[in-house]
C-alpha positions as CSV (number, residue, x, y, z in Angstrom):
1,M,0.0,0.0,0.0
2,Q,2.9,2.3,0.8
3,E,4.3,1.8,-2.7
4,I,1.0,2.9,-4.4
5,A,0.9,6.1,-2.2
6,T,4.5,6.9,-3.2
7,M,3.7,6.5,-6.9
8,I,0.6,8.7,-6.6
9,A,2.6,11.3,-4.9
10,L,5.1,11.2,-7.8
11,L,2.4,11.6,-10.3
12,K,1.0,14.6,-8.4
13,A,4.4,16.2,-8.2
14,I,5.0,16.2,-12.0
15,P,2.7,19.2,-12.8
16,F,4.5,21.2,-9.9
17,G,7.9,20.3,-11.6
18,I,6.7,21.5,-15.0
19,F,5.3,24.7,-13.5
20,L,8.4,25.5,-11.6
21,S,10.7,24.7,-14.5
22,L,8.6,27.0,-17.0
23,L,8.5,29.8,-14.5
24,V,12.2,29.9,-13.4
25,A,13.3,29.3,-17.1
26,L,11.2,32.0,-18.3
27,F,12.7,34.6,-16.1
28,M,16.3,33.3,-16.7
29,G,15.9,32.8,-20.4
30,S,14.2,36.0,-21.1
31,G,17.1,37.8,-19.5
32,G,19.5,36.1,-21.8
33,A,21.0,33.8,-19.1
34,T,21.5,30.1,-19.7
35,G,21.7,29.3,-15.9
36,G,25.1,27.6,-16.1
37,M,24.5,24.1,-15.0
38,L,20.8,24.5,-15.4
39,A,21.0,24.6,-19.1
40,V,18.1,26.7,-20.0
41,H,17.3,26.5,-23.6
42,R,14.8,28.3,-25.9
43,L,12.3,26.2,-27.7
44,D,10.5,27.5,-30.7
45,V,7.0,26.1,-31.1
46,N,5.6,26.8,-34.6
47,L,2.4,25.1,-35.5
48,A,1.2,27.1,-38.6
49,Q,-1.9,25.1,-39.1
50,Y,-3.2,26.1,-35.7
51,G,-1.7,29.7,-35.8
52,I,0.6,29.1,-32.9
53,D,4.1,30.6,-32.9
54,M,5.6,30.7,-29.4
55,K,9.0,30.7,-27.7
56,L,9.3,28.7,-24.5
57,Y,12.3,28.3,-22.2
58,W,13.0,25.0,-20.6
59,S,15.5,23.2,-18.5
60,W,15.4,19.5,-17.9
61,Y,17.5,19.9,-14.8
62,L,15.0,22.3,-13.3
63,F,12.1,20.0,-14.1
64,L,13.8,17.1,-12.4
65,G,14.9,19.1,-9.5
66,G,11.4,20.7,-9.1
67,T,9.6,17.3,-9.4
68,A,11.9,15.7,-6.8
69,L,11.4,18.7,-4.4
70,S,7.6,18.6,-4.7
71,W,7.6,14.8,-4.5
72,F,9.5,14.9,-1.2
73,L,7.2,17.6,0.1
74,L,4.1,15.6,-0.9
75,L,5.6,12.5,0.8
76,M,6.3,14.5,4.0
77,M,2.7,15.9,4.1
78,G,1.3,12.3,4.2
79,D,-2.4,11.7,3.9
């Protein structure tokens, strides 16, 4: 039963990791910084058939770190 609760906490933590990564990378990337070890990259999303042309900033290291941080916080909160 504990393993199921741990996996559910991980699934709950993934959206928080996405939000944290997008938010921090947005401020760092729009300022022109790459974040050193964080490796912030600009992604160009161009879907002409839907009229979407966006620039997003992303860092896999921020995503993994933010997901791990929120996962541990959710595990500590318990039920």
